[in-house]
Structures are given as C-alpha cells and as structure tokens.
N, C-alpha and C positions, 0 to 999 in steps of 0.2 A: 067587878071580879069575875072572871071565865071562870066555868067549871072545865072538867074533863069529860068530852063529849064521846059516849059509843057510838063507834061505828060499825056497821056489817056488811059483806061482801055486797048486798046492794046498795049501798052508799057512801061508797069508796072512793069509787071517780069523782064522787061530785061534792064529799068533802076535804078529799086527800089531794087527789089529784087537780080540780077546776079551783080549786080554795085561790084566793088574792093576797093570801099573806103563806108562810114557811107554816109546816103542818110538825110535829112532833107523834111517831106513834107506837104506841105499847102493846106487841101484842104478847099477850098475858092467856089464864083457864087458874077458873077457881080451883083447882087444887093443884095448882103451885107453890110450891111455898119461897121462893125465892120470887117471886110474883107479887104476893103478898106484903114482901120487905120492900120493894122499893114502890109499891101504890100510893102510900105517903106523899113520897118525894114528887109522883107525876102531877097530885093535887097541888101539891106546894109550886111545880112548873106553871099549872094550869090559875093560880094565885096571883104568880109576880111578873110572870109574860106575857098570860091569854091577851093583848090588848096589844099585842106584836107576832104573838106566836099559835098556831092554831095546837090546841094540845087534846091529842085522841087516844082511844085504845079501844081494843080490837080482841073478845073474845073466840080463841080459837077452834073450841069446841063448836060456835052454834054458828060461826062461818072461816070453813079450811080453806076458803078457792084462794081467798087472797092473800094469806100466810105462804101457801104451796108457789104462788104468783111469782114471791119475791123471796122464794128462799130462808124460809126462816123453817130451820132445824129444830131450835133449841127455842126454848123461853124460860124467864123474857129475852122480847128481842127488842127494841127500841131503834127505828128510823126516823131519820131526820128526812124531811121532802123539804124541796126550794122550786119550784114552774114546775111540779110532777117528776122530778126524778130524786131517786134517793140518794142525798149526798155524803149523807154520814150513818152509821151503824153502833150500836152499845149493845151487847149479851151479857144476860148474867145480872144479879145484882149486886150495885156499883155504887159507890157513895155518889153523893149527891153534886158534889162540886162535879164528874163527870157528865153527869145530865148539864148541868148549869154552865160546860166548855161548849159543848153543843150547843147548846139554846144560841151563844153567845158567835159562836160560828153561819148564823141562818142570821141573825141581824145587819 
C-alpha cells in the first residue's frame, strides 16, 4: 500500500516530472476547508492505485513556486501528469468518482 508523498518546489521535478509512472498531485493548504475534505479521498487513491500511479501533495504556502508555474489560482487543485505533462485538472472539493475517473484516464 502506497502513501501520499509530500513534494516541495525543490523535489517536484524529480518526483513528478521525471516519475516513471503517472502522477496525481494535490495542491493544498492547511487553512483550506475543501482541501481537508478531499484529503481522505487522496489517501484512498494512494492506497488503491499506488502501484500504478504516484499520488503526491504540495502545500502551496511552503512551496509557492510550482503552483504559480502551473497557474494554480484556487485550491484544492488536483493535476494529473503523464510523461511530465499535465493531462487533466480538477478544482474544488469533488466526489471520489471524479478522482477515480482521473486515475483511470492515466492507466
């Protein structure tokens, strides 16, 4: 069972862009209520799909560079990366099925 990995501006390229498997990244902040709402869903995705998809999260307050680079203006924003490119984006608190579809789109 895989865990959700915390990434920072410093580790983003190595962990996400150079990953040998697709990556889903959750941009979040401690003060964001909708972020806390989807946190258990993100954990479930890691538990269910961690073998095939890397699930990571980034605190936008401690790592503001990467969200800016990808035009993240609202949180939570969840991006799906395949071969270093953004292939899908979800914003706001969404039902788990939306995140499951995102994972399926990467496989």
